[in-house]
Backbone as ProteinMPNN parsed JSONL, in Angstrom:
{"seq_chain_A": "MLQQMFHQMKRHPAIIPLLGCIGMGTAMAVGYVGRVLLFHPDVCWDKSNPEPFHKYGPNVQYKFFSPKTDYSQLKKEGPDF", "coords_chain_A": {"N_chain_A": [[29.139, -9.963, -7.633], [27.479, -10.166, -5.403], [29.129, -11.624, -3.769], [31.154, -9.775, -3.305], [29.72, -7.899, -1.831], [29.168, -9.342, 0.528], [31.771, -9.642, 1.424], [32.453, -6.97, 1.994], [30.65, -6.527, 4.092], [31.725, -8.184, 6.04], [34.112, -6.883, 6.563], [33.254, -4.355, 7.397], [31.132, -4.207, 9.776], [29.145, -2.392, 10.504], [27.61, -1.811, 8.359], [25.573, -3.631, 8.106], [23.112, -3.1, 9.707], [22.346, -0.807, 8.309], [21.847, -1.739, 5.693], [19.753, -3.417, 6.336], [17.77, -1.58, 7.157], [17.408, -0.149, 4.77], [16.498, -2.222, 3.11], [14.084, -2.883, 4.461], [12.652, -0.492, 4.189], [12.403, -0.382, 1.4], [10.865, -2.688, 0.954], [8.503, -1.962, 2.29], [7.697, 0.248, 0.756], [7.235, -0.94, -1.761], [5.196, -2.699, -1.03], [3.162, -0.871, -0.297], [2.673, 0.454, -2.724], [1.77, -1.727, -4.209], [-0.57, -2.316, -2.753], [-2.081, 0.005, -3.235], [-2.39, -0.197, -6.008], [-3.925, -2.516, -6.219], [-6.188, -2.299, -4.505], [-7.252, 0.303, -4.339], [-9.918, 2.558, -4.97], [-9.794, 4.304, -7.137], [-8.276, 3.239, -9.155], [-8.397, 1.696, -12.243], [-8.566, -1.319, -13.875], [-9.763, -2.621, -15.99], [-11.661, -2.106, -19.007], [-14.374, -2.405, -18.915], [-15.71, -1.289, -16.755], [-15.531, 1.883, -16.422], [-15.653, 3.673, -14.317], [-14.905, 2.731, -11.479], [-15.184, 3.52, -8.864], [-17.785, 4.025, -8.216], [-19.011, 1.747, -7.3], [-18.437, 1.472, -4.659], [-19.726, 1.819, -1.447], [-20.858, 3.967, 1.29], [-20.098, 2.612, 3.55], [-17.746, 1.211, 3.193], [-14.425, 0.732, 3.882], [-11.743, 2.193, 2.471], [-9.651, 3.688, 3.049], [-6.251, 3.974, 4.17], [-5.611, 4.056, 6.935], [-7.678, 4.535, 9.631], [-8.414, 5.508, 12.589], [-10.573, 6.468, 14.18], [-13.06, 6.33, 12.898], [-15.8, 4.228, 12.351], [-16.533, 2.41, 9.76], [-18.484, 0.551, 9.14], [-20.812, 1.347, 10.339], [-21.734, 3.652, 9.1], [-24.081, 5.712, 7.386], [-25.731, 6.209, 4.234], [-25.341, 9.277, 2.565], [-26.028, 10.672, 0.277], [-27.677, 10.831, -3.006], [-28.269, 8.051, -5.329], [-26.463, 7.715, -8.349]], "CA_chain_A": [[28.749, -8.767, -6.937], [26.99, -10.574, -4.095], [30.309, -12.027, -2.999], [31.829, -8.546, -2.901], [28.911, -7.288, -0.787], [29.422, -10.089, 1.762], [33.134, -9.314, 1.845], [32.397, -5.646, 2.611], [29.954, -6.645, 5.37], [32.67, -8.771, 6.994], [35.107, -5.88, 6.926], [32.577, -3.224, 8.034], [29.847, -4.74, 10.272], [28.146, -1.335, 10.685], [26.796, -1.75, 7.141], [24.473, -4.595, 8.202], [21.836, -2.443, 10.026], [21.992, 0.126, 7.242], [21.228, -2.523, 4.616], [18.458, -3.884, 6.839], [16.813, -0.462, 7.092], [17.126, 0.122, 3.357], [15.664, -3.322, 2.632], [12.755, -2.764, 5.049], [11.989, 0.646, 3.542], [12.061, -0.781, 0.036], [9.752, -3.639, 1.029], [7.289, -1.228, 2.651], [7.293, 1.063, -0.388], [6.672, -1.845, -2.769], [3.92, -3.172, -0.497], [2.164, 0.193, -0.374], [2.318, 0.651, -4.129], [0.945, -2.876, -4.578], [-1.878, -2.154, -2.14], [-2.799, 1.053, -3.962], [-2.752, -0.697, -7.338], [-4.913, -3.588, -6.16], [-7.389, -2.065, -3.706], [-7.73, 1.681, -4.315], [-11.065, 2.644, -5.877], [-9.541, 5.146, -8.307], [-7.501, 2.498, -10.147], [-9.258, 0.894, -13.113], [-7.752, -2.271, -14.635], [-10.462, -3.092, -17.175], [-12.446, -1.079, -19.693], [-15.8, -2.657, -18.789], [-16.245, -0.376, -15.748], [-14.59, 3.003, -16.424], [-15.743, 4.411, -13.06], [-15.073, 1.693, -10.465], [-15.427, 4.077, -7.542], [-19.228, 4.089, -7.961], [-19.494, 0.529, -6.653], [-18.148, 1.552, -3.233], [-20.726, 2.523, -0.656], [-20.278, 4.756, 2.375], [-19.643, 1.773, 4.644], [-16.547, 0.475, 2.777], [-13.204, 1.459, 4.243], [-10.636, 2.053, 1.553], [-8.55, 4.489, 3.564], [-5.184, 3.138, 4.707], [-5.682, 4.001, 8.387], [-8.72, 5.405, 10.16], [-8.599, 4.995, 13.95], [-11.767, 6.949, 14.868], [-14.296, 6.118, 12.149], [-16.249, 2.863, 12.118], [-17.191, 2.508, 8.456], [-19.623, -0.351, 9.025], [-21.99, 2.004, 10.904], [-22.076, 4.872, 8.37], [-25.268, 5.714, 6.539], [-25.56, 6.897, 2.965], [-25.736, 10.669, 2.702], [-26.414, 11.285, -0.981], [-28.482, 10.012, -3.903], [-27.597, 7.166, -6.281], [-26.336, 8.268, -9.691]], "C_chain_A": [[28.243, -9.094, -5.535], [28.143, -10.981, -3.188], [31.072, -10.797, -2.5], [31.053, -7.845, -1.777], [29.12, -8.006, 0.555], [30.818, -9.818, 2.302], [33.17, -7.943, 2.534], [31.683, -5.695, 3.963], [30.838, -7.286, 6.426], [33.672, -7.728, 7.477], [34.495, -4.722, 7.702], [31.211, -3.693, 8.548], [28.78, -3.67, 10.517], [27.25, -1.186, 9.455], [25.541, -2.615, 7.269], [23.156, -3.923, 8.625], [21.384, -1.453, 8.956], [21.312, -0.603, 6.089], [19.874, -3.078, 5.049], [17.396, -2.803, 6.767], [16.441, -0.128, 5.655], [16.224, -0.968, 2.772], [14.239, -3.242, 3.161], [11.984, -1.603, 4.414], [11.56, 0.333, 2.12], [10.871, -1.729, 0.025], [8.445, -2.934, 1.378], [6.79, -0.369, 1.495], [6.651, 0.202, -1.475], [5.322, -2.379, -2.308], [2.826, -2.126, -0.588], [1.732, 0.449, -1.813], [1.452, -0.507, -4.621], [-0.457, -2.78, -4.01], [-2.706, -1.1, -2.873], [-3.239, 0.54, -5.324], [-3.86, -1.736, -7.287], [-6.231, -3.186, -5.502], [-7.916, -0.641, -3.727], [-8.853, 1.854, -5.328], [-10.824, 3.509, -7.114], [-8.777, 4.435, -9.414], [-8.431, 1.589, -10.929], [-8.388, -0.005, -13.984], [-8.448, -2.753, -15.9], [-11.331, -1.973, -17.746], [-13.949, -1.271, -19.501], [-16.458, -1.735, -17.758], [-15.296, 0.816, -15.647], [-14.616, 3.824, -15.146], [-15.948, 3.427, -11.909], [-15.377, 2.233, -9.076], [-16.914, 4.196, -7.229], [-19.748, 2.834, -7.26], [-19.221, 0.526, -5.15], [-19.225, 2.365, -2.529], [-20.06, 3.317, 0.461], [-19.743, 3.895, 3.507], [-18.448, 0.888, 4.261], [-15.326, 1.316, 3.125], [-12.132, 1.171, 3.213], [-9.492, 2.974, 1.928], [-7.51, 3.555, 4.177], [-5.316, 2.964, 6.212], [-6.729, 4.999, 8.86], [-9.059, 4.939, 11.572], [-9.932, 5.372, 14.584], [-13.076, 6.574, 14.18], [-14.577, 4.633, 11.989], [-17.099, 2.87, 10.845], [-18.394, 1.579, 8.319], [-20.906, 0.287, 9.545], [-22.432, 3.252, 10.143], [-23.32, 4.667, 7.51], [-24.984, 6.484, 5.267], [-26.115, 8.318, 3.066], [-26.242, 11.303, 1.401], [-27.215, 10.353, -1.844], [-27.618, 9.067, -4.744], [-27.554, 7.849, -7.64], [-26.249, 7.163, -10.691]], "O_chain_A": [[28.546, -8.375, -4.583], [28.129, -10.712, -1.987], [31.579, -10.798, -1.378], [31.658, -7.265, -0.875], [29.235, -7.358, 1.595], [31.016, -9.771, 3.516], [33.849, -7.78, 3.548], [32.071, -4.98, 4.887], [30.71, -6.959, 7.606], [34.033, -7.697, 8.653], [35.149, -4.16, 8.581], [30.222, -3.587, 7.822], [27.615, -4.012, 10.718], [26.231, -0.499, 9.517], [24.544, -2.348, 6.599], [22.144, -4.149, 7.961], [20.187, -1.282, 8.725], [20.304, -0.128, 5.566], [18.958, -3.197, 4.236], [16.261, -3.062, 6.367], [15.277, 0.147, 5.362], [15.293, -0.669, 2.024], [13.287, -3.497, 2.423], [10.792, -1.729, 4.136], [10.481, 0.735, 1.686], [9.973, -1.597, -0.806], [7.395, -3.266, 0.827], [5.582, -0.27, 1.278], [5.629, 0.585, -2.045], [4.399, -2.5, -3.114], [1.685, -2.448, -0.918], [0.546, 0.638, -2.082], [0.5, -0.29, -5.371], [-1.429, -3.116, -4.687], [-3.899, -1.296, -3.104], [-4.359, 0.818, -5.751], [-4.657, -1.829, -8.22], [-7.288, -3.679, -5.898], [-8.979, -0.401, -3.155], [-8.751, 1.344, -6.443], [-11.607, 3.435, -8.061], [-8.642, 4.978, -10.51], [-9.171, 0.799, -10.343], [-7.56, 0.49, -14.748], [-7.781, -3.251, -16.807], [-11.684, -1.022, -17.049], [-14.73, -0.398, -19.88], [-17.645, -1.431, -17.877], [-14.347, 0.772, -14.865], [-13.694, 4.602, -14.902], [-17.066, 3.303, -11.409], [-15.787, 1.474, -8.198], [-17.274, 4.444, -6.078], [-20.834, 2.866, -6.68], [-19.727, -0.342, -4.438], [-19.584, 3.459, -2.966], [-18.834, 3.338, 0.564], [-19.0, 4.395, 4.352], [-18.173, -0.093, 4.951], [-15.213, 2.47, 2.71], [-11.664, 0.038, 3.094], [-8.484, 3.043, 1.226], [-7.848, 2.469, 4.648], [-5.154, 1.856, 6.723], [-6.664, 6.18, 8.519], [-9.908, 4.063, 11.74], [-10.395, 4.649, 15.466], [-14.111, 6.509, 14.843], [-13.716, 3.87, 11.552], [-18.255, 3.291, 10.869], [-19.245, 1.805, 7.458], [-21.994, -0.19, 9.222], [-23.434, 3.859, 10.519], [-23.562, 3.581, 6.983], [-24.085, 7.325, 5.235], [-27.211, 8.535, 3.583], [-26.833, 12.382, 1.441], [-27.425, 9.198, -1.474], [-26.406, 9.25, -4.859], [-28.523, 8.498, -8.035], [-26.137, 7.422, -11.889]]}, "name": "protein", "num_of_chains": 1, "seq": "MLQQMFHQMKRHPAIIPLLGCIGMGTAMAVGYVGRVLLFHPDVCWDKSNPEPFHKYGPNVQYKFFSPKTDYSQLKKEGPDF"}
């Protein structure tokens, strides 16, 4: 099958950028899903801490992108539960 794909790329060189874009999109999607599974506070991998989001304070950035907010300078706004 790989040999057939290389043969098609030789015959139709316009396929090469298309496969590159598809490969890059797939890699980005897999990377984002991996990041969410490993670092998002709502995901719980063990039963010892059923609410892992309580260990995050207000100064921890778990958002993917936040250009305006500096999370290291935030103060706590509510009580501890």
